[in-house]
Residue, then its C-alpha position, 0 to 999 in steps of 0.5 A: x867777332x864778325x861784321x854781322x855781330x857788330x849791330x847786335x852787340x850795339x843793341x846792348x851797348x846802346x841800351x836798346x836790347x835791355x837796360x838797367x837804367x831807370x831815369x831819362x837823365x841816366x840814359x843820356x849820361x850813359x850815351x854821352x850825347x844824343x843828337x836832337x835837332x828833331x825834338x820829338x824824335x830825340x825824346x823818343x830816343x830816350x823813350x825807346x831805351x826806357x820801356x814804360x817811360x812816357x813822353x811827358x816824363x821825358x819832357x819834364x826831365x828836360x824842362x827841369x834842367x836834368x837834361x840839357x838840349x843845346x849845340x855841342x860837339x858837332x854844330x847841331x842840337x844834342x841832349x846832354x846830362x846836366x852833370x856833363x854840360x859844362x866840361x863837354x861845352x868847354x871841350x867842344x868850344x874851340x873847334x866849334x868856334x873855329x869851324x864857324x868863323x867863315x860863315x860868321x864873316x859872311x854875315x858880318x858877325x864879329x867877336x865885339x857883336x857877340x860880346x854885346x849880344x851876350x851882355x844883353x842876353x845875360x841881363x834879360x835872363x837873370x833871376x831865372x827868366x826863360x825867354x824864346x829866341x824871338x823874345x831875345x831877338x826883340x831885345x837885341x833889336x832894341x839894343x841896335x843889333x842888326x838881326x835877321x833870320x841867319x844872324x839870329x841863329x848864329x848869335x844864339x848858337x855862339x851864346x850856347x858855345x860860350x856857355x852863356x845860355x842853355x835851353x829853358x823850359x818849353x813854352x808851348x811848342x817853343x824852346x826857351x833859353x836860360x842862363x846856363x850857370x843859373x840853371x846848372x851851377x858849375x862843378x869842379x873843373x877838369x883838365x882838357x886831357x881828363x875831358x878827352x878821356x872821359x868823352x872817349x870812355x863814354x863813347x866806346x862804352x855806349x856805342x861800341x864796337x866802334x872805330x876811331x873814325x867813328x869816334x872822330x865823326x861823332x865827337x867832332x874832335x880834331x883827329x889828334x884829340x880823338x886819338x889822344x882820348x882813345x889812347x888814354x882809355x884803351x887799356x880798359x877796352x877790348x879791340x878786334x880787327x875786321x879787315x882793315x878796321x879796328x873796333x873798340x868795345x867794353x867787356x863783358x857787355x861788348x863781347x856778347x851779341x843779342x840773340x833774342x829776336x827784336x824789332x825797334x822803331x828807331x827815331x829819326x837821327x837815332x844814335x844807333x845809325x847816325x853816330x858812326x862814320x861807317x854805317x854798314x853794320x846796321x844798314x846795307x849799302x843798297x838801302x842807305x839812300x832810303x834811310x838817310x840823304x846826302x845832306x844829312x836827313x836821317x829818317x825813322x827806321x825799322x830795325x829787325x835783329x840789329x839790321x835796318x829793314x824798313x822805314x816808319x812814320x807816324x801821324x798823331x790824332x787827338x786820341x791815337x797815333x797812326x803808324x805807317x810802315x814800309x819794309x825793304x824786304x818781305x817780312x814774316x809772321x813772327x816779325x809782323x807780331x814783333x812790329x805790332x808790339x813795337x808800334x803799341x809801345x810807341x803808342x803807350x809812350x804817347x799815351x795814345x791808342x795805336x793804329x798800324x798801316x803796313x805796306 
């Protein structure tokens, strides 16, 4: 395996080259977690991996609770399968709670305040109620909790980390919250070691070839835990060393690169780019500043044969979506044809006609 092979192999493991899965929940469960602070783009991250699926079908899976959108692993939004939400929350909670203590001290938030807030939130959401953050903050204000823009974020964040709440059904364009254990009843508890092994297996199966540093970045786990997770499952994986880095991946899918020409319009924050500490396999160093910023903004990229080769953006009208593209390099006639196919696939996903503008 050469460095140039890695991205093409990842097209397969990440279900971009082809997939045997049929449901959005199955894709999320395979991937382990999908970064999701941009809600529309997170849905497209599933749509692009499930050709023929629509935005409405994916939102229905989220609204039904088959897929959960919550803060987990690193302190940002992710999509997680309902089957994985409890053990992944319990695994992530200790280091997430520790990582936020400094900021919460600045805001004057204490464990006593979080406990009080969680009791109010639990009472408000009992019996299947789904409320927006604004509605919950109004109830906390009534309970004499001092609320502002920043404390509101941390109060709901901690309610997720403690396993009190998860997302409810969308209310228009606003997310709601529901009680996690009402929405997704707890299953059999697993040990921390079992959870570490399970997360490592998911990551290296769905994101490989990848290094231990990649896994540490993606999972947010302390180095000791990440290494322990890999150690427990590595006998079932293949490893290859390129330079000073050792890459782990599963067999047989991870041993075969995709040779079929392809273009993918990847969403912002897609796992194909964001889920690795070292992203040079998929995007050349000279183009990285165009694709993502130093403060963590990841733009939608055009991936040609596994390599990020341009950017795209969309603007939605009533009956159509306009897709504007800009390449890092000249593109040939065959690539232009594949780009049109990819753009029309996105239009079909939205159930809209597609207009393409190329610069």
